[in-house]
C-alpha angles and dihedrals in degrees: 000000000000091000091049091052089049094051090049093053092051090060090203110134093187093054091044092050091051093049094047093048090072095047113082100170130041117193118187097157117155092012111130104237123208130185091266094052091047089053092049093048092047091046095049096046092047087068091071122097123256091251093057114107127184121211092220143359108196114195098155119147094009097127091243118174134194094272092050091050092058089053092052097047096104089055093057099060097079099044122103094196119035118189114192097157123150101013132121098262114147134188092289091064089063090070093062093041092051092052090046090055092047092054107103091216092060115109100186111143098165123043117178116189100158116151097020118123094235094142126190093295093057096042092052087057092049093050091061087080095061094079092066107019113094100168099075117099102157127038125177117194093160114155096359098129093262108166134188093280091052092047090053093049086049090054092055095046094048088068089066096051116071102178104060111114103171132030124187116195096149123145097025133115097273116141132194102282098047093044090052093052092048094051090047091056092045090053090054092045115105098230114014110113103165135039122184114213106151121129091036123123092259118148124229089255090051091052091052090051091046092056089048092050090053095064121087113284126237093240095089096274109122096183117124123206121203109228114200107197100136141355084273134062107206106306094341135081114262115244086225100052093113096053088046093054090042091058091049095047091048095049106028093098090062098038133077099285095198091055092045091051091050091052094048089054090051087051088055092051091049089051095050090048090052096044093056091055093055118100094184117089093212092052092050087050091053089052090052090053093053091044091056090050092052090046091052089050090051093046092051090050094050089049094051093047096047117091114257114246115247117231113256120248116250 
C-alpha cells in the first residue's frame, strides 16, 4: 500500500504506468482499508492502459463494505483473479459484481467471495451474470449464506455458463436434495470438474449418493465430477483431505466454532466407517494417520475456544 500511496502523491501518470507494468500481482490482504485508501488504489490503477492485465488482486480481510467496493470497481476490470474473501460485503455488492462480470472487457477468471454475508438474495443477483459471462472458471461462494433455494437457482444458471471449471459452495446451508440436484447439473456441465460441498448439513446417505452421482453416468456422458463433501469419498480417503483441513484450520477462528467442531466430529465418524471396511493393513494405517490429523485439529479448536485459566492469587 505504501508504494501505491507514493505513486499517487507523485501525480505522474506516465511513471505510475511504467511502475505498474512490472507488477502482475497486488496483495493487500489484511490491510484495513478506508475510503481514502480505496480512492488512492482506484486512482493509481486507473493510470494503466486497457491492455494491462494483473494476475491477481487480493483484497481479502480488508473490512471492505458496499460503498468501498463501488469506489474500487475500476481497479477490478484488469484482474484475472479477484479475491474479496472475508469482508463485509452484503447483497447490494452483488449488483456491482454482476455488472462487472457482464462487462465484455472484464477478464476475471477467478472470483472468491468466501465469508461475505451475500445471502440468497444477493447470490441470485450475482448469478444473473452467468448467462453472458464466459471468462469465469473458478467461483467461490463458500460461507456466504447460500441456502437450498440459492443452490437450486445456481443449478439452473450453471446450464447457461459453459466455462466454469470449479465451484466452491462449502460451509453453507445446503441439504441433501439441493446438493444432489447441483451435482447432477455439474456432471452434465461441459467443463466443471470439482464441486466443494463440505461443512454443509448433508447426511451420511446424502454423501454416499453424492459420490455416486460424481461418477460417469450411463447416458453416454463419461465426464467425472470430483465431489468434496468430506475428508473421505465413500470408503476411501479423499485426495483432497489435506486442503479441506487446511481451509478449516485457517478460518476456524472466525467461523461458528460449534458448527465446525460438529463437522470435524462427523469427519471422524466418516473415517472410522471407512477404516473398518479396509482389508489392507496399509490402507487402515493411512486412515489412522488422517484420523489423528483431524483429532489434532479438533483439539486445537477446543483449546482455543476454552477460557484461559487465571493464575491463582498467592
